[in-house]
N, C-alpha and C positions, 0 to 999 in steps of 0.2 A: 099114536104122540109122536111128536118132532124132535127126534136125538139130537144134545148139540153138537157142533163141529168139535172135534180137539185140537188144542191150539196146538202148533209147531213153531220151527226156527225159521226162518224166511231164508233163502241164498245168500242175501246180503248179510244176515246176521251172523252166519254160520263163518262167512268169509272173514268177519271181521272178527271171529273169533280164534280163528288160524291165524291171523295176522297178528294178535295180538301174543299168541302162545309162542309163535315166530322169532317176536321179539324178544319174549321173556327167556326164550333159550339160548337166544344170540347175548343178549345179556350175560345169562349162567354161564356160558361159553368163553366169553371172554374173559370175566371176571377166574374164570377157572384154569384158560390159559397163563392169563397174568400171575398168578401163585404160583402154578409151577414153574413159570420162565422165571422168577425170583429166586423161589427156591436152587434152581440149576446154577445161578448165577453165582447166590452165597456158597453151594458147595465147589464151584470150579474156584473163586477166592481163594477159602479154606484149603484147597488142594494142594494150589500153586502157592500160598506163601508157605504153608508148610515144605512142600518140597525144595524151594527154595535157601527156606533153613539148613535142610539137611546138604544140600550140594553147598552152601556157603561152608557148612563144619567141614565138610568131605575135603574140602579146598585147603582150609586153614590144617589141614592135618595133614594132607597129601601134597600139598607146592601145588595142586593144579586141579580143575574143575572136571570130575569124571568124563572119560571119552565116549560113554555110551550110558543107557536106563537098559538094565538089564530086572527083569520083573520076576527072578528066582530068588527064591530065600538066599539062597547063597551065589552072588554075582559073582559074575567072572572077572579076572584082575583089569582095574582099574575103570571099573564101573560101577553103578550104585542101584542097589532095589529102590526104586519107587514104582511104585501103584496108584494108578487114576482111578476116580470114584467107579462105578457100574456103569457101561456102557459107555464111558468115556475113554477118548485117546489121546497121550503124551506125544507131541513133536519137540525134540529136544536138540540144543543147537551149541554144543559148546565152542570157547573161542582161547585155546590156550596158547597159540603162537603169537597173542598180542600182547602189549602190557600198557595196563593193567590188564590182567587176564577176564573174561567176560564168559558169560551163558546169556540164552534167551529159552525159555520154556514155554511151550504154548500148549493148551486142554483144550480139546472141542467136545461138545456133550452129543452125546446120541440126535439131540435135535437138531445139531448145526449151532449152537452156540458158541463160541472162543474167546479165550481170554488166555493173556500172556503178562508172563513178568521175567524181568530181568536182573542182573545181579545188583543193579541201584535202581531200580524201579520198581511201585505196586503193581498188584494184578489189575490189568488193565482190557478193555474190551478192544476184540480185534474184528473191525469191519468186514465180514466177507461179501458183502453185496457189492456190485458195480463191477469197477472193471478186473477183468481175470488175473488171478496172483500167477506174478512171475514174466506177464506180458510186458513187451517194452515198447517204450514211446521214443521216439527222436527228439534232442531236444531244439528250443527256438533256433540254437546255434549249433547245427550237428555235428560241426566238426571243428578243429584248430590245428593250425599248422605244425607241421613235427620238424626233423632234419631228413636228410635222406635215406630209404630204407629203411622204416623202424621197423625192427623185430620182436621187440620186446617189452613190457611194460611191466611197473610195480607201482602200488598204493601203499602209503607209509597205513599202520595202523589205525594212528587217529582220523583216518580219513581226509588230512588236509593238503597232502603231497602226492601229484604223481609224476612220475620219470620214465622215461621213454628213448631206451638204446637204439641207437641209427646206425645201422650196417657200414651204408655208403660214407658218410658225412664225417664217421669217427668222433663223434660227440655222443651226448647227452641230455636232451630235450628236458626241462625242469618246470611244474607246473604249479601253481596253488591251485585247491578244489576248493568250489564251493558246498561245505555239507549239507546246505540245505536245497539248491537246485542242483549239484553236479557238476556245474559246468565249470571248466579249467579256465587260467588265467595263464599264461607265460609270465615267469619272473622277471623281474628288469634286464637281471641279467641272465639270460632264455636258453643258453647251452653251457656244458663243459664239457672239457677235450676228454677224451680216452683213449685208451690204445687203438690197434687197427682191427675194423670189424667186430666191433661190440654187438655181442648175439644175443646175451641175456642177461637180465639186471634182478637184484633182489635186496630187500631191506629187511634188515634187522628186528624181529617184535619191541626193541626198545625205542627203536625210530631212532637211533643215532648213528646208523652205520648205512653207506651204501656201499655197494659191492656188482661190478660188472666181468663178466667173462668177455675177452676179447678173442675171437678167434683166430686171427691168424698174425702176422708179422711177429708181437712180442711173447704170443702164447703167454701171457700172464692175465692176473685179476689184478683190475685198478680199486682202489679204495680209498672211499671219501666219509669223512663225517658229516652231518648232517643238522642243520640249524633248526631246531625243532619248532620256533614262532616262525621263522620266515620258508624256513624248507631249501633255503640255498644250500648248495653243496660245496665243500672245500677238501680237495684231494690230500690225503696222508701226508707227512713228512718225507715217508718213504710211501710212494703212492703203488706202488704195483709188487705183486710177489708171483713167483714162478707156478707155474701149474704144468701138467703133461703137455704130448703134443696137439695141437688143435683142440683146445678147451671147448666144450660144446654147451654145458649146462650148469646150474650152480644153487643150491639150496641151503637154507639154516634149519639146525634144530629150533625146536618151538623154545628151547631153553635160553637160546642165543651164545651156548659154547662152544658148538660146534659148526663148519661151513663144509660143506664137499661140493668136489668141481667133480665132473665127468670128461675126461680126454679123449676124444672121437675117436683120434689116430695113434694111441698108444694104447688103447683098451686098458684105461684102468680109471681109477677114481683117486683125486688128490684130495688128502685129509687134514683141516686144519684146524687150531684152538684158535677160539678168540677171544680177545681182551677184553672185560665189561667195560673198563677205564675208558680205553682210548680206540677200541674195533680194530685194533690189530691181529692180523693172521699170523698164526707158526705152524709150521707144518710139524705133524707128529713125527714121533722117532721111527715109525715104519711109515712112510709117507702118504703109499700108496696102497690100491688093492686091487686085483685084475676085476675086469668085468668080461661080460661078452665081446662080441669081434663089432666094432662101429657103434659104442653106445652113443643114444642121442638123448637122451633126458633122464633127471634124477628126481626122485620124490621120496620127503619123509612121513612118517607116521606123527600122529599129533602129539600121543603121547611118548615120542622120541624112542623108540626102542626099534623099531625098522628101517631099513632103506633097500629102494627098489630103482634099479636103472635098466631102460629098455634096450635089447642089443638087435640091431636093423639088420645083420647079417646072420646073424643065431637065430631071431623069429624067437625070442625069448626073453622073458623077465629076467635078472641075478636080483638073487633075493640073498639080505644081509641083515644081521643082527646088530644092533649099538651098543655101545658099554659107555651106560651116561655118565659114569665120573672121567673117561679117558676120552670120549667122543670115537674110539677106533672102533673100526667095522670089521664082522666076523661072517664069511659066507656060511649061510645054510647048511644041513646037512644033505639037504636036497637044493641042491644049490638055485637050480634054475625050473621056469613053466615056462612053457609053451605058449606063444600068441597067433595071430595072423600073420600075415606079410606085412614086411615094413614095419613093427612097432615104432612110433615114434613117441608121445607124451605120455606119460602115468601120470595116475593122481590116486590117492590116498581118502576116502570119505574120512570129514569131521569127527564121526564117531569111532573112525580105527576098524569099520565091519567089513568094506570092500575097497576094491581097489579097480579099477579102470584103466584101460591101454587102449590108445587110437590106433587103428590100423591103416596105414597110407596107402597100401597096395589092393586092399579087401573092400574098402569101404565099411569096415567092420569096426565094432568097440568089443574088446575083449574082456569079460566080467570075471571075477574072482569075490571069494568070500576069504577072509582074512582070519588065523587063527591068532587070536588076544591071549 
């Protein structure tokens, strides 16, 4: 008796089935991925909106945004406890030295999705594809003329004006800035006179005053009022105020109440109160405080509590606490900390956690944590 052949799938049929299973799996995966991604986005947006409310409440109560995020239940002074969702991380940048004060908070999920919120925007997506974040590209017109030997530059908090101190030509170049492209345009009157050898320029957070340290000659601070609409400067009725011998650098506290100038040859800091009405400066009752030998640079923390200067000869940083009410500085109990050789510029991070010093002779950067 002849047996029937058992039926089976051909190779073609098997391949068709495998392809169909693959397509169905892909559709399922895409749908699942989309659901997970949407859920992640909703979580990021909710986190950021909630965090923004807390940051604004802090600023309303304390007068400034917290200088950093602290995830501890009992956060350090001038910080706030904010916790992102599991697997996500916050990146927080406060801007307390500008007027109005601002912040930028970014949250990135474990899968790499990023959303950002600021003091006046909603949570929006951050494109993390394409160009490397932080990479620079020269503008179509990459340079613009300044005066002779420009040594220092300052940008207004609103981003519309740029000023450059010209050391040899004894003047200040003034530019308007295109906030979309970053391009600069010289003002109709492109320069204004300074004292002899202007070496450092700074602008107040409220954008109404510009100050220049003149390194030689009059050894003074030149003072100007700023037109917020045009960026043009006008010398004050009393255009200069004395400093120490060979003033080198200048800084303004974030609250605009205090101005400090380091004097390279007299090894001191000149301390001034600033008038918010006209930008005028007045020396404190005790007008100076000693620094190390040959101070080169000065920096103030965003919370206004600390001032630091570098000493070229002593190879260290001088550290001071600041009285927020009077602007007076007091050397810390341990007044200095060592740096490398020829320390030049000192900077404090916006979150107040770190201090960095550039060591000219070593080719190094000294790094410090800051007790807040």
